[in-house]
C-alpha positions in Angstrom: -127.2 -10.5 -169.6 -126.8 -13.1 -166.2 -123.5 -15.0 -167.0 -125.4 -18.4 -165.5 -121.9 -19.7 -163.8 -119.6 -18.6 -167.1 -116.8 -15.7 -166.3 -115.7 -12.9 -168.9 -113.4 -15.2 -170.4 -115.4 -17.7 -171.0 -118.4 -15.8 -172.1 -115.9 -14.6 -174.9 -114.9 -18.1 -175.6 -118.4 -19.4 -176.1 -119.1 -16.4 -178.6 -115.9 -17.3 -180.2 -116.4 -21.3 -180.3 -120.0 -20.7 -181.0 -119.2 -18.3 -184.2 -116.9 -21.2 -185.5 -119.8 -23.7 -186.1 -118.8 -25.5 -182.5 -122.3 -27.3 -180.7 -122.8 -26.4 -177.2 -122.1 -29.6 -176.3 -118.2 -29.4 -177.4 -117.9 -25.7 -176.2 -119.1 -27.1 -172.2 -116.5 -29.9 -173.0 -113.5 -27.6 -174.2 -114.4 -24.9 -171.6 -114.6 -27.2 -168.6 -118.5 -26.4 -168.0 -121.7 -27.7 -168.2 -123.3 -27.4 -171.4 -126.8 -26.8 -169.3 -124.8 -23.6 -168.5 -123.4 -22.7 -172.3 -127.3 -23.6 -173.5 -128.8 -21.6 -170.6 -126.1 -18.4 -171.6 -126.5 -18.7 -175.4 -130.6 -18.9 -175.2 -130.8 -16.2 -172.8 -129.5 -14.1 -175.5 -131.3 -15.3 -178.7 -128.1 -16.5 -179.8 -126.9 -12.9 -180.2 -123.7 -11.9 -178.7 -124.2 -9.0 -176.8 -122.5 -6.0 -176.8 -119.7 -5.0 -174.8 -120.1 -2.5 -172.1 -117.3 0.3 -172.5 -116.7 3.1 -170.1 -117.2 6.6 -171.5 -114.3 8.8 -171.9 -115.6 11.4 -169.6 -116.3 9.0 -166.8 -113.3 8.8 -163.7 -111.2 5.8 -164.6 -110.3 3.3 -162.1 -106.7 4.9 -161.6 -108.0 8.3 -161.0 -110.2 6.6 -158.1 -107.0 5.3 -156.8 -105.3 8.6 -157.1 -108.5 10.3 -155.1 -107.9 7.4 -152.4 -104.5 8.7 -152.1 -105.4 12.0 -151.6 -107.6 11.4 -148.9 -105.4 9.3 -146.9 -102.9 12.0 -147.1 -105.1 14.6 -145.8 -105.4 16.6 -149.1 -109.0 18.6 -150.2 -111.5 17.6 -153.0 -109.8 20.7 -154.5 -106.5 20.0 -154.7 -107.0 16.4 -155.7 -108.7 17.6 -158.6 -106.3 20.1 -160.0 -104.2 17.3 -159.7 -106.3 15.3 -161.7 -107.4 17.7 -163.9 -110.7 17.3 -163.3 -113.5 19.4 -161.5 -113.6 20.0 -157.9 -117.1 19.3 -157.7 -116.7 15.8 -159.6 -114.2 15.1 -157.2 -116.6 16.2 -154.4 -119.5 14.3 -155.8 -117.7 11.1 -156.3 -116.5 11.1 -152.8 -120.3 12.3 -151.0 -121.6 9.4 -152.7 -119.0 6.4 -152.0 -118.9 7.0 -148.4 -117.3 10.4 -147.6 -113.5 11.1 -146.6 -113.3 8.3 -144.1 -115.4 5.5 -146.0 -113.9 6.0 -149.3 -112.1 2.9 -150.7 -111.1 3.1 -154.9 -112.1 -0.4 -156.1 -115.5 -0.5 -154.4 -116.4 3.1 -155.4 -115.5 1.7 -159.3 -117.5 -1.2 -158.6 -120.5 1.0 -157.8 -120.2 3.4 -160.6 -120.1 0.6 -163.3 -123.4 -1.1 -161.8 -125.0 2.7 -161.1 -124.3 2.9 -165.6 -126.6 0.1 -166.5 -129.3 2.2 -167.8 -130.9 -0.4 -170.2 -132.9 1.6 -173.3 -136.3 0.6 -174.0 -136.5 -1.2 -177.5 -138.1 1.0 -180.2 -140.7 -1.7 -180.9 -141.7 -1.5 -177.2 -142.5 2.1 -176.9 -144.0 2.4 -180.4 -147.1 0.5 -180.3 -148.6 0.9 -183.7 -145.4 0.3 -185.2 -145.2 -3.7 -183.6 -148.4 -4.0 -184.4 -147.3 -3.1 -188.1 -144.4 -5.6 -187.9 -146.5 -8.3 -186.5 -149.4 -8.4 -188.7 -146.7 -8.6 -191.9 -144.9 -11.5 -189.5 -148.1 -13.5 -189.5 -148.1 -13.0 -193.5 -144.5 -14.8 -193.4 -142.5 -11.8 -194.3 -138.8 -11.8 -193.7 -137.6 -9.1 -191.5 -135.4 -7.4 -193.6 -138.9 -7.5 -196.5 -141.0 -5.4 -193.1 -138.1 -3.4 -193.0 -137.8 -2.4 -196.6 -141.5 -2.0 -196.7 -141.6 0.2 -193.8 -139.2 2.7 -195.3 -141.0 2.6 -198.6 -144.6 2.7 -196.6 -143.9 5.6 -194.5 -141.0 7.8 -195.9 -141.7 10.5 -194.4 -142.5 9.0 -190.8 -138.9 7.9 -189.3 -141.4 6.8 -185.7 -142.4 3.5 -188.6 -139.2 2.6 -189.7 -137.3 0.0 -187.7 -134.1 -2.0 -189.0 -134.3 -6.3 -189.9 -131.8 -6.7 -186.9 -133.9 -4.8 -184.1 -136.8 -7.2 -185.0 -134.6 -10.4 -185.0 -133.4 -9.7 -181.4 -137.2 -8.4 -180.4 -138.2 -12.2 -181.4 -134.8 -13.8 -179.8 -134.1 -11.9 -176.9 -137.1 -12.3 -175.1 -135.7 -10.0 -172.0 -136.5 -6.9 -174.4 -140.3 -7.6 -174.0 -140.9 -6.4 -177.7 -142.1 -9.1 -179.7 -143.5 -12.9 -178.4 -141.5 -15.7 -179.2 -144.3 -17.8 -180.8 -143.9 -15.6 -183.8 -141.1 -17.1 -184.5 -142.8 -19.8 -186.5 -143.3 -17.5 -189.3 -139.7 -16.9 -190.2 -138.6 -19.2 -193.0 -136.4 -21.3 -190.6 -138.9 -21.3 -187.5 -135.7 -20.6 -185.3 -135.8 -19.5 -181.8 -132.5 -18.3 -181.7 -129.7 -17.2 -184.2 -127.4 -19.8 -185.0 -123.8 -19.5 -187.1 -123.9 -20.6 -190.7 -122.4 -24.1 -191.3 -120.6 -25.4 -194.5 -122.5 -27.5 -196.8 -120.7 -30.3 -199.0 -121.5 -30.3 -202.2 -123.1 -33.1 -204.1 -123.1 -35.2 -207.1 -125.8 -35.1 -209.7 -125.0 -37.7 -212.3 -124.7 -37.0 -216.3 -127.1 -35.7 -218.3 -126.8 -37.4 -221.7 -126.3 -33.9 -224.5 -126.6 -31.2 -221.7 -125.9 -27.9 -223.1 -124.0 -26.2 -220.6 -124.9 -22.8 -218.8 -121.6 -21.2 -220.4 -123.8 -21.0 -223.3 -126.5 -19.4 -222.0 -127.4 -16.1 -224.0 -125.8 -12.8 -222.1 -129.5 -11.6 -221.5 -130.3 -14.2 -219.5 -126.8 -13.9 -217.1 -127.6 -10.1 -216.4 -131.1 -10.8 -216.0 -132.0 -7.4 -218.4 -134.7 -9.4 -220.3 -137.6 -11.0 -218.7 -138.4 -14.7 -219.8 -135.4 -16.7 -218.6 -136.4 -19.0 -216.0 -134.8 -21.1 -213.1 -136.0 -24.4 -212.1 -135.4 -27.3 -209.8 -137.4 -29.8 -207.7 -138.6 -29.4 -203.7 -138.5 -32.8 -202.2 -141.4 -33.9 -199.8 -142.0 -37.5 -198.4 -140.3 -40.0 -200.9 -141.3 -40.2 -203.5 -143.0 -37.2 -203.4 -142.0 -33.7 -205.4 -143.1 -30.8 -206.8 -141.4 -28.5 -209.8 -140.7 -24.7 -208.9 -139.6 -22.2 -211.7 -138.2 -19.1 -210.9 -138.3 -16.0 -213.2 -134.5 -14.1 -213.3 -135.4 -11.0 -213.8 -138.4 -10.5 -211.6 -138.0 -13.6 -209.2 -141.8 -14.2 -210.2 -142.2 -18.4 -208.9 -144.5 -20.7 -210.2 -145.0 -24.6 -208.5 -146.1 -27.4 -210.7 -147.7 -30.3 -209.4 -146.1 -33.8 -209.7 -148.5 -36.2 -208.6 -147.4 -38.8 -210.1 -143.9 -38.6 -209.4 -140.9 -37.1 -210.5 -139.7 -39.6 -213.3 -138.5 -37.7 -216.2 -141.5 -38.2 -218.3 -143.7 -36.7 -215.6 -141.6 -33.7 -215.4 -141.6 -33.3 -218.8 -145.4 -33.5 -219.5 -145.9 -31.1 -216.1 -143.4 -28.0 -217.4 -144.9 -28.4 -220.5 -148.2 -27.8 -219.6 -147.0 -25.2 -217.0 -145.4 -23.2 -219.8 -148.6 -22.6 -222.2 -150.1 -20.8 -219.5 -148.0 -18.0 -220.0 -147.1 -15.7 -223.1 -144.8 -16.5 -225.5 -142.3 -13.8 -224.8 -141.9 -14.7 -221.3 -140.3 -18.5 -221.9 -136.9 -17.9 -223.7 -135.0 -20.1 -221.8 -134.7 -22.6 -218.6 -131.7 -23.3 -216.4 -132.1 -26.4 -214.1 -129.4 -28.4 -212.4 -127.9 -31.9 -213.3 -131.0 -34.1 -211.6 -131.9 -37.3 -213.6 -135.9 -35.8 -213.9 -134.5 -33.6 -216.8 -133.2 -36.3 -218.6 -135.7 -35.6 -221.4 -134.8 -32.1 -221.9 -134.3 -32.6 -225.5 -137.9 -33.1 -226.2 -138.5 -31.3 -224.0 -137.4 -28.1 -226.3 -138.9 -29.6 -229.0 -142.2 -29.2 -228.1 -142.0 -26.3 -226.3 -138.9 -24.4 -228.3 -137.3 -23.4 -225.2 -134.0 -23.9 -224.5 -132.1 -26.2 -221.3 -129.3 -25.1 -220.1 -127.4 -27.3 -216.8 -125.6 -25.8 -214.1 -121.9 -27.2 -213.9 -121.9 -29.9 -211.4 -122.0 -29.0 -207.4 -122.6 -25.3 -208.3 -126.0 -24.8 -207.1 -124.7 -20.5 -207.0 -125.6 -20.6 -210.2 -129.2 -21.3 -210.0 -129.4 -18.3 -206.8 -133.3 -17.6 -207.5 -134.3 -21.4 -207.8 -131.9 -22.3 -204.1 -133.7 -19.3 -202.4 -137.5 -19.4 -203.3 -136.9 -23.3 -202.2 -135.7 -22.3 -199.0 -138.6 -19.8 -198.7 -140.8 -22.8 -199.5 -140.1 -24.4 -196.5 -142.0 -21.9 -194.6 -145.0 -23.4 -196.6 -144.3 -26.6 -197.5 -141.9 -28.2 -195.0 -139.4 -31.3 -195.2 -141.5 -34.7 -195.0 -144.9 -33.3 -196.4 -147.0 -35.7 -198.8 -146.7 -33.4 -202.2 -148.9 -36.1 -203.9 -152.0 -34.9 -201.8 -151.7 -31.6 -202.4 -153.7 -30.2 -205.4 -152.8 -27.4 -207.8 -154.9 -24.8 -206.1 -153.0 -24.7 -203.2 -149.8 -24.4 -204.6 -151.1 -21.3 -206.5 -151.9 -19.9 -203.2 -148.4 -20.9 -202.0 -147.0 -19.5 -205.3 -149.5 -16.4 -205.0 -147.9 -15.4 -201.6 -144.7 -15.6 -202.0 -145.1 -13.3 -205.3 -147.0 -10.6 -203.3 -144.2 -10.1 -200.9 -141.1 -7.6 -201.2 -137.7 -8.3 -202.1 -134.7 -6.4 -201.4 -133.3 -7.6 -204.8 -136.1 -5.7 -206.4 -136.0 -2.5 -204.1 -138.7 -3.6 -202.3 -141.3 -4.2 -205.0 -143.0 -7.5 -205.2 -142.6 -10.5 -207.8 -145.7 -9.8 -209.6 -145.4 -5.9 -209.5 -141.8 -6.2 -211.0 -143.5 -8.8 -213.7 -146.0 -5.9 -215.0 -143.3 -3.4 -215.0 -140.8 -5.2 -217.3 -143.4 -6.4 -219.1 -144.8 -3.0 -220.5 
């Protein structure tokens, strides 16, 4: 990997600061290096820190080459030098022969040459296996995540290790183009659409106001908490261009998702009406409770419960992790429904198609079953 003007010490500091959340501009300023150098270096690695090179224990070390150089200067034979180092005489004789002979041997040059000769780039698995690469590319175009692809391959080809690949290998093939395995344009099928790995940054929580007569999540039945019984859902809004949104509903046991169109806006009465209509499309056994955050779109939760018999539970303030399934689905939906989309123009048929694709994607938490398969399983 090219250093692009950065020393080894600076490269190490780049990765430490990058992982700590500093911007590339800030890193360049701290190191006294042009921002373009830092950006080109990080981009050339796809944002993935290269594994540090190490000398194998069996190879000659720098201090041993210094002893060889001193022995040659003193007129010692290769056999005598080898005995003093505890090495084979052939090892020492080959070392001297390939680095200028007895007259021209210099320890520093020999050590640098050996370090350079040790570079043996290993071909990536996706480069060496066209069949595996074709399957991975096909699944990426279906917007499957690399982790979903890796899990699905193990499940589909349980006895063929040549068709197994880790999700990290897929990410590296996408981000590090020098590996020559997957084309960079396939990154647009990733959920984030990023072309290189970026560190995670902390996000400050946001308050969501007050809901009258809200039943706290602490009162939700234990069967909902442990995901043992189907029919407990998590809901949220996915925002588009203001003032448009759609409702998302995620079943906690199977992670099955339904999308609720809100063409008339997301005022409380519109959300209540749309949710009431949606739950009537499924068997009664699949509707036991609904967990929501504290957005004002659920201000009419009491009337919703009266109309449907479904109790609504509300998360604690500033606690989005209490609706982890809904948060995860909203992130996945951004692949299909990017920010700024005018959701009022989307027909329900298009939303159902998006939900169908998500429900057909294998999930690690389900043992690589799809949500649709899991829902059928738990309903038996």
